[in-house]
C-alpha positions as CSV (number, residue, x, y, z in Angstrom):
1,X,-62.4,38.4,-4.1
2,X,-60.6,39.3,-0.9
3,X,-62.0,35.5,0.3
4,X,-59.6,33.8,-2.9
5,X,-56.7,35.6,-1.9
6,X,-56.2,35.0,1.7
7,X,-57.2,31.1,0.7
8,X,-54.0,32.0,-1.6
9,X,-52.0,33.2,1.2
10,X,-53.4,30.3,3.2
11,X,-52.8,27.7,0.6
12,X,-49.4,29.2,-0.2
13,X,-48.3,29.3,3.5
14,X,-49.4,25.9,3.8
15,X,-47.0,24.5,0.8
16,X,-44.0,26.3,2.5
17,X,-44.4,25.2,5.9
18,X,-44.1,21.0,4.3
19,X,-41.4,22.3,2.9
20,X,-39.9,23.4,5.3
21,X,-41.1,20.3,7.7
22,X,-39.9,18.1,4.8
23,X,-36.3,19.9,4.8
24,X,-36.2,20.1,8.6
25,X,-37.0,16.3,7.7
26,X,-34.0,16.0,5.9
27,X,-31.5,17.8,7.7
28,X,-32.6,15.3,10.6
29,X,-31.8,12.3,8.4
30,X,-28.7,14.2,7.4
31,X,-27.2,14.9,10.2
32,X,-28.1,10.8,12.1
33,X,-26.5,9.3,8.3
34,X,-23.5,11.2,9.1
35,X,-23.3,9.7,12.5
36,X,-24.0,6.4,11.3
37,X,-21.0,6.3,8.8
38,X,-19.4,8.1,11.7
39,X,-19.9,5.3,14.1
40,X,-19.1,3.0,11.8
41,X,-15.9,4.3,11.0
42,X,-14.4,4.7,15.0
43,X,-16.0,1.1,14.9
44,X,-13.7,-0.4,11.8
45,X,-10.7,1.6,13.1
46,X,-11.2,-0.1,17.4
47,X,-11.8,-3.9,15.2
48,X,-9.6,-6.2,14.6
49,X,-8.7,-7.8,11.4
50,X,-9.6,-11.8,11.2
51,X,-7.7,-13.8,12.4
52,X,-7.1,-15.6,8.8
53,X,-5.7,-12.0,6.8
54,X,-3.1,-11.6,10.0
55,X,-1.4,-15.2,9.6
56,X,-1.9,-14.8,5.7
57,X,0.2,-10.9,6.7
58,X,3.1,-12.8,9.0
59,X,3.8,-15.5,6.6
60,X,3.8,-12.9,3.7
61,X,6.2,-11.3,6.0
62,X,8.4,-14.5,6.6
63,X,8.4,-15.2,2.5
64,X,9.9,-11.8,1.9
65,X,12.1,-12.7,4.1
66,X,13.3,-15.7,3.1
67,X,13.7,-14.8,-0.7
68,X,15.7,-11.8,0.2
69,X,18.0,-13.9,2.6
70,X,18.2,-16.5,0.0
71,X,18.5,-13.6,-2.9
72,X,21.4,-12.6,-0.4
73,X,23.2,-15.9,-0.3
74,X,23.4,-16.3,-4.1
75,X,24.7,-12.7,-4.8
76,X,27.6,-13.2,-2.3
77,X,28.2,-16.5,-4.0
78,X,27.8,-15.2,-7.5
79,X,30.3,-12.1,-6.5
80,X,32.8,-14.9,-4.5
81,X,32.4,-17.0,-7.7
82,X,33.8,-13.7,-10.1
83,X,37.0,-13.1,-7.2
84,X,38.2,-17.2,-7.5
85,X,38.4,-16.6,-11.3
86,X,39.7,-12.5,-11.4
87,X,42.1,-14.0,-9.4
88,X,42.7,-17.2,-11.1
89,X,43.0,-14.7,-14.2
90,X,45.7,-12.8,-12.4
91,X,48.1,-15.6,-11.1
92,X,47.6,-17.3,-15.2
93,X,48.9,-13.6,-16.3
94,X,51.7,-13.7,-13.8
95,X,52.6,-17.0,-15.1
96,X,52.7,-15.9,-18.4
97,X,54.5,-13.1,-17.9
98,X,57.6,-15.1,-16.0
99,X,57.3,-17.6,-18.6
100,X,57.6,-15.0,-21.1
101,X,60.8,-13.5,-19.0
102,X,62.7,-17.0,-18.6
103,X,62.2,-18.1,-22.4
104,X,63.9,-14.2,-23.3
105,X,66.6,-14.8,-21.0
106,X,67.3,-18.5,-22.9
107,X,66.5,-20.5,-19.3
């Protein structure tokens, strides 16, 4: 009975040691994976984007500036037209009032 107890204890001890070895192996693997991910992130941070992507960005910025300039020109043109129409309306109103006074004076 002692022998079987001792062998069972040895088996359990062997299982525990094997489990510890597996744990250590997994810890090393996870540490290597974390290190690899950190290294890849550093490389991505220092790597320039492809030249094609840079050109696309520059083209988009220029297009947005042209569109915004065009919008500004259109808004200014519309405001100038509105101002001109307002001025003509005020002149027409003043002319009608002057004409009405002239008619009332009998002239």
